[in-house]
Rosetta silent file (secondary structure, phi, psi, omega in degrees, C-alpha in Angstrom):
SEQUENCE: MAKQSLVREFWLFIKHEKKWWLVPLILVLLIVGTVVVFAATSSWAPFLYTLF
SCORE:     score description
SCORE:     0.000 S_00000001
   1 L     0.000  127.835 -178.534   13.706   13.955   19.863 S_00000001
   2 L   -74.627  146.882  177.634   10.196   12.544   19.585 S_00000001
   3 L   -77.325  135.654  177.492    9.625    9.300   17.706 S_00000001
   4 L  -105.087  152.458  177.640    7.772    9.709   14.442 S_00000001
   5 L   -73.029  160.565 -178.873    5.584    7.129   12.863 S_00000001
   6 H   -64.074  -38.966 -179.417    6.771    5.344    9.764 S_00000001
   7 H   -65.752  -44.222  179.511    4.011    6.865    7.629 S_00000001
   8 H   -64.954  -41.670  178.690    4.821   10.405    8.728 S_00000001
   9 H   -63.250  -40.859  177.908    8.530    9.871    8.175 S_00000001
  10 H   -64.759  -41.237  179.477    7.848    8.474    4.693 S_00000001
  11 H   -63.286  -42.264  177.831    5.584   11.438    3.878 S_00000001
  12 H   -64.928  -36.224  175.976    8.268   13.912    4.975 S_00000001
  13 H   -62.417  -44.553 -179.647   10.813   12.061    2.823 S_00000001
  14 H   -63.127  -44.052  179.622    8.543   12.345   -0.222 S_00000001
  15 H   -65.092  -44.619 -175.279    7.964   16.066    0.375 S_00000001
  16 H   -71.311  -43.610 -176.552   11.600   16.887    1.046 S_00000001
  17 H   -89.064   -4.071  179.921   13.159   14.814   -1.740 S_00000001
  18 L    57.083   47.619  179.868   10.377   15.540   -4.270 S_00000001
  19 L  -102.989   57.087 -174.579    9.858   11.845   -5.010 S_00000001
  20 L   -66.748  -18.027  178.887    6.179   12.161   -5.951 S_00000001
  21 L   -68.873  -15.337  178.734    6.422    9.176   -8.298 S_00000001
  22 H   -74.878  -25.538 -175.931    6.526    6.941   -5.207 S_00000001
  23 H   -61.505  -51.985  178.619    2.960    7.825   -4.160 S_00000001
  24 H   -63.156  -34.327  178.876    1.144    5.897   -6.948 S_00000001
  25 H   -63.036  -46.531  179.354    3.539    2.983   -6.535 S_00000001
  26 H   -65.695  -40.257  178.718    2.820    2.689   -2.814 S_00000001
  27 H   -62.670  -43.448  178.795   -0.944    3.052   -3.393 S_00000001
  28 H   -63.996  -42.014  177.993   -0.962    0.257   -5.975 S_00000001
  29 H   -62.551  -40.038  177.916    1.048   -1.996   -3.657 S_00000001
  30 H   -66.268  -40.365  179.230   -1.393   -1.330   -0.803 S_00000001
  31 H   -66.294  -45.659  179.174   -4.407   -2.057   -3.009 S_00000001
  32 H   -63.333  -41.443  177.749   -2.920   -5.300   -4.352 S_00000001
  33 H   -62.450  -40.671  177.766   -1.940   -6.359   -0.837 S_00000001
  34 H   -64.181  -42.220  178.437   -5.458   -5.673    0.417 S_00000001
  35 H   -64.457  -40.735  179.723   -6.986   -7.714   -2.413 S_00000001
  36 H   -64.110  -45.318  178.856   -4.614  -10.609   -1.725 S_00000001
  37 H   -64.345  -42.867  178.732   -5.435  -10.627    1.996 S_00000001
  38 H   -63.589  -39.509 -179.186   -9.150  -10.346    1.259 S_00000001
  39 H   -67.853  -31.868 -177.899   -8.934  -13.150   -1.297 S_00000001
  40 H   -79.302  -22.514 -174.224   -7.188  -15.450    1.150 S_00000001
  41 L  -115.813   15.122 -173.861   -9.678  -14.900    3.974 S_00000001
  42 L  -123.204  159.555  173.493  -12.964  -14.623    2.140 S_00000001
  43 L   -77.972   -8.858  176.743  -15.576  -16.873    0.656 S_00000001
  44 L   -84.859    4.862 -175.401  -15.204  -14.761   -2.496 S_00000001
  45 H   -52.886  -46.423 -179.802  -11.725  -16.212   -3.049 S_00000001
  46 H   -60.960  -30.404 -179.937  -12.591  -18.300   -6.144 S_00000001
  47 H   -79.082  -34.032  178.539  -14.026  -15.213   -7.839 S_00000001
  48 H   -74.135  -30.795 -179.723  -11.090  -12.984   -6.934 S_00000001
  49 H   -66.791  -24.083  177.929   -8.529  -15.502   -8.135 S_00000001
  50 L   -70.197  -18.414  178.246   -9.954  -15.223  -11.657 S_00000001
  51 L   -72.636  -25.519 -178.565   -8.807  -11.585  -11.725 S_00000001
  52 L  -100.112    0.000    0.000   -5.192  -12.699  -11.542 S_00000001
């Protein structure tokens, strides 16, 4: 049996179990995580911290 990536396995789980409500949740978590990482490593950090 070939190894599948985590993203592909998660996508197959969503399709098979019909858990479409997870897609927006995961997208929001990825966006917030990206903003946090960007805010911590950027010179724009003081401006991004005002959003929270």
